[in-house]
N, C-alpha and C positions, 0 to 999 in steps of 0.2 A: 452425239458424243456415248449417250447411254445405249444405243440401238448397235453401235457398233463393239462397246462392249460384250451387249448379248447374244450378237453375232461370232465374233472371238472365241467366247466362251460355248456356242454351238460346237464350233471346230472340235475342241476337245473333252467335251461332255462325257464323251467314253471311258475318262478316262479321271480316275480319283483328281479330286479338286488340290491344288496347289495353292498358298495363300491369296498372292496374289489373283487370280482367277477367283479364289469364294472370295477376298475383298472386290471386285467389281464386281461380284454375280447379286451380290449383296446391295451391292450402291446402287446399280441397273433396275434391281428390285423394288427396291425402295421408293428412288426419282418416280416409275411408270406407277407406283402402287400410291401417291402422293401427290406429284405435279403435272401429273398428262391428268388425270381428271381436273385438276384449276386451267389447265389451259382448254377442253372442251366448254366447260361450265362456259369461261370467259366469251368461248365465239356465240355457243347455243343459247345461255343466258343474259350473253350483254350485245354481243356485235350485230348478229345475226339479225334479233328480233327492231334493232334500230331499220337494218338495212333493209328488211322486207315491211313497213312501212313506208318504204321509197317507192315512188313512181317512176322514178326517172328509168326511161328508157335503159342504161348500162347496165345498168341495177338487179330492172327486172332480167333482164338476157342473161346474167349471170348467175340467178339462183339457182339455173337446174345444176350449176356446178355445185354450188353451197350445199345444194339434198345429197349428194352426191356425198361430200365433205360429210355432214350428217350421219348420213350411212357409214362410210369411213370409220368413224367414232363409236358408232356402237359391235362393227366388225371387231376393230383393234381392241377395241375393249372385252372382249371372246378373246379373244390371242391371248393375249396381257395376261385375263386368269388362268389358262391353260400354261404357260410361261412359269407364271409366279408359284403357284401349285409344284408344278414338276422343279424348277428350279429349287423351293425352298426345301424339295426329297431329295432333291439331291444335296442339299447343304445339310442335310442332319444324316442321309446314310452313305453319302460321299461316292453312292454307287446308283446307276441308274439300268433297270430293265430294258431291253433293244428296241419297244416296243416305245419306251418310256423317252427315250436319245433320239428315235426320226419322230416321236409327236414333238418335241421341244425345235429341232431342228428344222420338220417344216414348219411347224408356230413363228419361228424367229425368221423363217426366211418370210411369211409373207407378210410379217411386221415391215422387212425393208421395201418388200414392195408396195404395199399403199400405203408407205412412209416418203418415200421417194415423191412419187407421184399428185401425194397428197399438201406436199410442204409444198412443191411447188404452185400449186394453185392458191395454196395460200399466198406464198412471195409475191407470183406474177399477177397474182388477179384480185383477187380479197383485200389483202393489204394496202395494196396502192388504193385501189378504188375507196377501202371507206375510211383513206387519206383525204383524199376529194374531199367526201359525197358526206359526209360527217363536221357539223359546225364544229366549231371550238368548245361549245359546253354540249354539244354529244361524245364528244371526244375526255373531254374531261368525268363525265359523269360513266363512261366506261376505266376509264381508268383509275378511278375510283370503286369499282366495282370487284376491278379486278385487285385493287389495293387489299380490298376487305375479305376477300374471298383467301390472301396470303398473311391477313394480320398484320399489312405492312400501312403506316399512315402518308399518304401525298402532304407534306411542306410546300405550298407556294413561299417565293420570296417576293421581296415590293417590289419588286421590276412583274411579278407574276409567274414569273415560269415558275415550272417543276424541279423539286431538288429532293 
């Protein structure tokens, strides 16, 4: 959704921002500066290390893809820095130079290409594999670490399911 907002802004960034464009850009920039790093940490600090410890052939074979995901995280972070910098200038000044417009559009297009493939690998390979391979206690540890990054407390009811 937030990538779609950036893509929509990229189409009109050569014009002064309307209130809708301003609101959408602010929301997208806030999401990518606050939530996206937590998602990266969820994978790189909680999920991937647990998977790396496994000696299962399926997990070992998948790790070339995981290493690519980690590279994409770093590349996407640099693109987000550029988008954030240019986006904030746009919000402040209401206008950008032609080079900045081109850089914003190029960065957003690159993010779109990265995320399309990235999300596909996560949803079709990594997350299903982790669901099958991690024990219930490992999954709970990952969930607790994720919640901690978000200052959320997981509550377990008497039946043992999370709420």
